[in-house]
C-alpha positions as CSV (number, residue, x, y, z in Angstrom):
1,X,-17.8,-0.4,17.4
2,X,-18.7,-3.1,19.8
3,X,-16.3,-3.1,22.8
4,X,-18.4,-4.7,25.1
5,X,-18.5,-8.5,24.2
6,X,-15.1,-10.5,25.2
7,X,-14.6,-13.9,24.1
8,X,-13.4,-16.3,26.5
9,X,-9.4,-15.7,26.2
10,X,-6.8,-17.4,28.1
11,X,-2.9,-16.8,27.3
12,X,-1.1,-18.9,24.8
13,X,2.1,-19.3,23.6
14,X,2.1,-16.8,20.5
15,X,4.5,-15.5,18.3
16,X,4.5,-12.1,20.4
17,X,6.6,-11.5,23.4
18,X,7.0,-7.7,24.1
19,X,6.6,-4.4,22.5
20,X,8.0,-0.7,22.8
21,X,4.9,0.9,21.8
22,X,4.3,4.3,23.6
23,X,2.2,7.3,23.6
24,X,2.9,10.9,22.6
25,X,-0.6,13.2,23.0
26,X,-2.7,11.7,20.5
27,X,-0.1,10.2,18.2
28,X,1.9,7.1,19.0
29,X,6.1,7.6,18.9
30,X,8.0,4.9,18.5
31,X,10.6,5.4,21.2
32,X,12.3,2.3,21.9
33,X,14.8,0.4,19.4
34,X,16.3,2.1,16.4
35,X,14.2,1.2,13.7
36,X,16.9,2.4,10.9
37,X,19.5,-0.2,12.6
38,X,19.9,-3.8,12.5
39,X,17.9,-5.8,14.1
40,X,17.9,-9.8,15.2
41,X,16.6,-12.6,13.5
42,X,17.3,-11.6,10.2
43,X,19.6,-14.4,8.3
44,X,17.2,-17.0,8.3
45,X,16.2,-18.9,5.8
46,X,12.4,-19.1,4.4
47,X,10.0,-21.1,6.5
48,X,12.4,-20.7,9.4
49,X,10.2,-21.6,12.2
50,X,12.7,-22.2,15.4
51,X,12.0,-21.4,18.9
52,X,14.6,-18.7,18.8
53,X,13.2,-15.4,20.0
54,X,14.1,-12.3,18.0
55,X,13.1,-8.8,17.4
56,X,12.7,-6.1,14.9
57,X,11.9,-2.4,15.3
58,X,9.7,-0.2,13.3
59,X,8.3,3.3,14.0
60,X,5.6,3.8,15.8
61,X,5.6,0.4,17.6
62,X,9.5,0.6,18.5
63,X,11.1,-2.9,18.9
64,X,8.7,-5.8,18.8
65,X,9.9,-9.1,19.8
66,X,8.6,-12.6,18.7
67,X,9.3,-16.0,20.1
68,X,8.4,-17.6,16.7
69,X,7.7,-17.0,13.2
70,X,4.3,-15.6,13.1
71,X,2.5,-18.4,10.7
72,X,-0.9,-16.2,10.1
73,X,-1.0,-12.3,9.5
74,X,-3.5,-9.3,9.0
75,X,-2.5,-6.6,6.8
76,X,-3.5,-3.0,6.7
77,X,-4.0,-2.6,3.1
78,X,-2.6,-3.8,-0.4
79,X,0.8,-2.3,0.2
80,X,1.8,-4.6,3.2
81,X,-0.3,-7.3,1.8
82,X,1.6,-7.6,-1.5
83,X,5.0,-7.1,0.5
84,X,3.7,-10.7,2.3
85,X,3.1,-12.6,-1.1
86,X,6.4,-11.1,-2.5
87,X,8.1,-12.9,0.6
88,X,6.2,-16.3,-0.4
89,X,3.6,-15.9,2.4
90,X,0.1,-17.3,2.8
91,X,-2.4,-14.3,1.9
92,X,-3.6,-12.3,5.1
93,X,-6.4,-13.3,7.0
94,X,-7.8,-10.0,6.9
95,X,-7.1,-6.8,4.8
96,X,-8.6,-3.2,5.2
97,X,-10.8,-3.5,2.4
98,X,-10.9,-6.2,0.2
99,X,-12.2,-4.9,-2.9
100,X,-9.2,-2.0,-2.7
101,X,-6.4,-5.0,-2.7
102,X,-6.2,-5.4,-6.6
103,X,-5.3,-9.1,-6.7
104,X,-6.0,-9.1,-10.4
105,X,-2.3,-7.7,-10.9
106,X,-0.7,-11.0,-10.2
107,X,-2.5,-12.6,-13.3
108,X,0.6,-11.0,-15.3
109,X,3.1,-13.0,-13.0
110,X,3.7,-16.7,-13.6
111,X,3.1,-19.4,-10.8
112,X,1.4,-16.5,-8.5
113,X,-2.0,-16.6,-7.7
114,X,-3.8,-14.5,-5.1
115,X,-7.7,-14.6,-4.3
116,X,-9.4,-12.4,-1.7
117,X,-12.6,-14.7,-1.5
118,X,-11.4,-16.1,2.2
119,X,-10.1,-12.9,3.3
120,X,-11.9,-10.7,5.9
121,X,-12.4,-6.9,5.3
122,X,-11.7,-4.9,8.8
123,X,-13.6,-2.1,7.9
124,X,-17.3,-2.9,7.8
125,X,-19.3,0.0,8.9
126,X,-16.5,0.7,11.3
127,X,-13.9,-1.5,12.6
128,X,-14.9,-4.1,15.4
129,X,-12.1,-5.2,18.2
130,X,-14.4,-8.5,17.8
131,X,-13.1,-9.0,14.5
132,X,-9.7,-9.0,15.7
133,X,-10.4,-11.7,18.1
134,X,-12.2,-13.4,15.8
135,X,-9.4,-13.6,12.9
136,X,-6.8,-14.4,15.9
137,X,-3.7,-13.4,13.5
138,X,-0.3,-14.2,15.3
139,X,0.8,-10.2,14.0
140,X,-1.2,-7.2,12.8
141,X,0.5,-5.3,10.1
142,X,-0.9,-2.0,10.7
143,X,-0.5,1.3,12.0
144,X,-2.4,1.6,15.2
145,X,-2.2,5.6,14.5
146,X,-4.6,4.7,11.6
147,X,-7.0,2.9,13.7
148,X,-7.3,5.6,16.3
149,X,-7.1,8.8,14.2
150,X,-9.4,7.6,11.4
151,X,-11.9,6.2,13.1
152,X,-14.2,7.3,16.2
153,X,-13.9,4.7,19.4
154,X,-10.7,3.6,18.8
155,X,-8.2,4.7,21.6
156,X,-4.8,3.3,22.8
157,X,-6.4,1.1,25.4
158,X,-8.3,-0.8,22.6
159,X,-4.9,-0.9,20.6
160,X,-3.5,-2.1,24.0
161,X,-6.0,-4.9,24.4
162,X,-5.8,-6.3,21.3
163,X,-2.0,-6.4,21.1
164,X,-1.9,-8.0,24.6
165,X,-4.6,-10.8,24.1
166,X,-4.4,-11.5,20.5
167,X,-1.1,-10.2,19.0
168,X,1.2,-7.2,18.5
169,X,0.8,-4.5,15.9
170,X,3.8,-3.9,13.3
171,X,3.4,-1.5,10.6
172,X,3.3,2.0,9.3
173,X,1.1,4.3,7.2
174,X,3.4,4.4,4.2
175,X,1.4,4.8,1.2
176,X,0.6,8.7,1.6
177,X,2.4,11.3,3.5
178,X,-0.2,13.6,4.2
179,X,-1.7,12.9,7.4
180,X,-0.8,15.5,10.1
181,X,-1.1,12.7,13.0
182,X,2.1,11.2,11.2
183,X,4.1,14.0,11.4
184,X,5.8,12.8,14.7
185,X,7.6,9.5,13.8
186,X,9.2,8.7,10.6
187,X,7.8,7.1,6.9
188,X,9.5,4.3,5.5
189,X,10.0,3.8,1.6
190,X,8.4,0.7,-0.1
191,X,12.0,-0.8,0.4
192,X,12.4,0.0,3.8
193,X,8.8,-1.4,4.9
194,X,9.5,-4.5,2.7
195,X,12.6,-5.0,4.4
196,X,11.0,-4.9,7.9
197,X,8.3,-7.5,7.4
198,X,11.1,-9.6,5.9
199,X,12.9,-9.6,9.2
200,X,9.5,-10.2,10.6
201,X,8.7,-13.4,8.8
202,X,12.7,-14.4,8.4
203,X,12.2,-14.3,5.1
204,X,15.3,-11.6,4.1
205,X,16.3,-13.8,1.3
206,X,13.4,-13.5,-0.8
207,X,13.9,-9.8,0.4
208,X,17.6,-9.5,-1.2
209,X,16.3,-11.1,-4.3
210,X,13.5,-8.7,-4.8
211,X,16.0,-5.8,-4.4
212,X,18.4,-7.3,-6.9
213,X,15.1,-7.1,-9.0
214,X,14.4,-4.0,-8.5
215,X,17.7,-2.5,-9.5
216,X,17.3,-4.3,-12.5
217,X,14.3,-3.3,-13.3
218,X,15.3,0.6,-12.4
219,X,18.2,0.4,-14.8
220,X,15.9,-0.8,-17.7
221,X,13.5,2.1,-16.9
222,X,15.7,5.0,-16.3
223,X,17.2,5.8,-19.7
224,X,13.7,5.5,-21.5
225,X,12.3,8.0,-19.2
226,X,15.3,10.4,-19.1
227,X,14.9,10.5,-23.0
228,X,11.4,11.3,-23.3
229,X,9.5,14.9,-22.2
230,X,8.4,15.2,-18.4
231,X,4.5,14.6,-18.0
232,X,2.5,16.7,-16.0
233,X,-0.5,14.6,-14.4
234,X,-3.2,15.3,-12.0
235,X,-4.3,12.0,-10.1
236,X,-8.1,12.3,-9.3
237,X,-10.4,9.5,-7.6
238,X,-13.2,9.2,-9.9
239,X,-16.6,8.6,-8.6
240,X,-18.4,6.0,-11.1
241,X,-18.5,5.9,-14.8
242,X,-20.0,9.1,-15.5
243,X,-18.2,11.2,-12.8
244,X,-19.1,14.9,-12.5
245,X,-16.5,15.2,-9.5
246,X,-13.1,14.1,-8.2
247,X,-11.2,13.7,-5.2
248,X,-7.8,15.1,-6.1
249,X,-4.5,13.8,-4.8
250,X,-1.3,15.5,-4.4
251,X,1.6,13.4,-6.2
252,X,3.7,12.9,-2.9
253,X,6.6,10.8,-1.7
254,X,4.2,8.0,-0.2
255,X,4.7,4.3,-1.5
256,X,1.2,4.9,-3.4
257,X,3.0,7.3,-6.0
258,X,6.1,5.4,-6.3
259,X,5.5,4.2,-9.9
260,X,4.3,8.1,-10.8
261,X,7.8,9.3,-9.3
262,X,9.7,6.6,-11.2
263,X,8.1,7.4,-14.6
264,X,9.2,11.2,-14.0
265,X,5.4,12.5,-13.7
266,X,5.5,15.8,-12.6
267,X,2.0,17.1,-10.4
268,X,-0.3,19.3,-12.5
269,X,-1.9,20.3,-9.2
270,X,1.3,21.4,-7.1
271,X,0.9,25.1,-8.0
272,X,-2.7,25.3,-8.3
273,X,-5.6,26.1,-5.3
274,X,-6.7,22.7,-5.1
275,X,-6.1,21.1,-2.1
276,X,-5.1,17.5,-1.4
277,X,-8.0,15.1,-0.3
278,X,-6.1,13.5,2.3
279,X,-6.3,17.0,4.0
280,X,-9.4,18.4,2.6
281,X,-11.5,15.5,2.2
282,X,-13.1,17.8,-0.7
283,X,-14.0,17.1,-4.2
284,X,-13.4,19.2,-7.3
285,X,-15.6,19.7,-10.5
286,X,-14.6,20.0,-14.3
287,X,-14.6,23.6,-14.1
288,X,-11.8,23.5,-11.2
289,X,-10.1,20.7,-13.0
290,X,-10.1,22.8,-16.5
291,X,-8.4,25.9,-14.4
292,X,-5.7,23.7,-14.1
293,X,-5.7,22.2,-17.5
294,X,-3.4,19.0,-16.7
295,X,-1.5,17.6,-19.7
296,X,-2.6,14.1,-18.4
297,X,-5.7,12.9,-16.4
298,X,-4.9,9.8,-14.0
299,X,-7.8,8.5,-12.5
300,X,-7.8,6.3,-9.5
301,X,-11.0,4.2,-8.7
302,X,-11.4,2.2,-11.8
303,X,-8.7,-1.0,-11.2
304,X,-11.5,-3.1,-11.3
305,X,-11.9,-2.2,-15.4
306,X,-9.7,-3.4,-18.1
307,X,-8.2,-0.8,-20.1
308,X,-10.9,-1.3,-22.7
309,X,-13.8,-1.3,-20.3
310,X,-12.0,2.2,-18.8
311,X,-11.9,3.5,-22.6
312,X,-15.3,2.6,-23.3
313,X,-17.2,3.8,-20.2
314,X,-15.3,6.8,-18.4
315,X,-13.0,8.1,-21.2
316,X,-16.1,7.8,-23.5
317,X,-18.0,9.6,-21.0
318,X,-15.3,12.4,-20.7
319,X,-15.4,12.7,-24.6
320,X,-18.5,13.4,-24.7
321,X,-18.9,15.9,-22.0
322,X,-19.3,19.5,-22.8
323,X,-16.8,20.6,-20.0
324,X,-14.4,17.7,-19.6
325,X,-14.1,17.5,-23.6
326,X,-12.3,20.8,-23.5
327,X,-9.4,19.5,-21.1
328,X,-6.4,18.9,-22.8
329,X,-5.8,15.6,-21.5
330,X,-8.9,14.7,-22.9
331,X,-8.7,16.0,-26.5
332,X,-5.5,14.5,-26.7
333,X,-6.4,11.1,-25.5
334,X,-4.0,11.2,-22.1
335,X,-6.6,9.7,-19.8
336,X,-5.6,6.6,-18.0
337,X,-6.2,4.5,-15.0
338,X,-3.6,5.7,-12.3
339,X,-3.0,2.5,-10.5
340,X,-4.1,1.4,-7.2
341,X,-3.2,3.4,-4.1
342,X,-1.6,0.5,-2.3
343,X,1.7,-0.9,-3.9
344,X,4.1,-3.3,-2.9
345,X,7.3,-4.4,-4.7
346,X,5.2,-6.6,-7.1
347,X,2.2,-4.5,-7.6
348,X,4.7,-1.4,-8.2
349,X,6.4,-3.2,-11.0
350,X,3.4,-4.1,-12.5
351,X,1.8,-0.6,-12.6
352,X,4.6,1.1,-13.4
353,X,5.0,-0.8,-16.7
354,X,1.4,-0.7,-17.5
355,X,1.3,3.1,-17.3
356,X,4.7,3.6,-18.9
357,X,3.9,1.7,-21.8
358,X,0.4,4.3,-22.0
359,X,2.7,7.5,-21.3
360,X,5.8,6.5,-23.3
361,X,4.5,4.0,-25.8
362,X,7.1,1.5,-24.6
363,X,6.9,-1.9,-26.4
364,X,8.7,-4.1,-24.5
365,X,8.6,-5.7,-21.1
366,X,10.1,-3.7,-18.6
367,X,11.0,-6.7,-15.6
368,X,11.1,-10.3,-15.9
369,X,7.9,-12.1,-15.0
370,X,9.2,-15.5,-14.7
371,X,11.8,-14.4,-12.2
372,X,9.3,-12.4,-9.9
373,X,7.6,-16.0,-9.8
374,X,10.6,-17.6,-9.0
375,X,11.3,-15.4,-6.1
376,X,7.9,-15.8,-4.4
377,X,8.0,-19.4,-4.7
378,X,11.5,-19.7,-3.4
379,X,13.6,-20.8,-6.5
380,X,16.6,-18.3,-6.8
């Protein structure tokens, strides 16, 4: 990371006023503000760009104050990016990796289209502070602990520099709950994080509309799931069209597994000796998977493929492989794309319906696509 060059900078009137971001050993914990309690500035309408200051609290930052509604932003990943799209915002100027923000999910939603063509990947052989200066966003929807614990060179002083010279950090690593550096402060569910972001951008009307839509979605889904047998699945990240090894993921409480929990999928790896990739960073081979022999294989890393492309490459390879073909899931035709790791309110419904249709042969829409598009565009 290039931490030596500094652009010519002088203070300007930005959306940021102050933050209660504090250190606790190597982990930063939000020690100011009640992140679960009410905050100011949450009753506004879309595009409320007044001069009235307001504040929102989230761990680990604590209370973050704004003197106007942010107009530009950067998102850590597709979870937060999708929340912003659901709120009717312009897409973020940058995300962690643009190729893992699967905007093709929006193809299923009328009047919603997002392109990553103009977005910047924050990670490019490391994460340069200069990229944050260049993007010059009004708010960084990123958990700074992710920066400091996943990439060498980032320290609290670097976070403070960007927070002071550019704009505040406001985020939480919600997608998975396996990182030891996240043990000292709370996680948020998908809709808890979504509500926080809606308060930042003062678009809680859209958030409320999505809550109602999600309730209807769950009411439609639950009877279907309850009347079917629970499926035991192994979530594995594949490596190419002819994978010889996989990165195993335990089905946890993070937002990246919400669609599996909602579909009643149990974790085939839970009682095995296979360690979660988040903690072990190790891969498993076909022989190890065969020892577990999951009922269903849920493969990540293939979201750029259509269902037929996935079937004609990865599944065909598994069926022809001498060991993989012995797996119950392969022999029974129960190998599916698991869905992306990063889910927001829109992508969660798209992925839940997609996988539910495959697992349980559901032949109907589970949510109102027109209603999603209408909410995004402020028509509700």
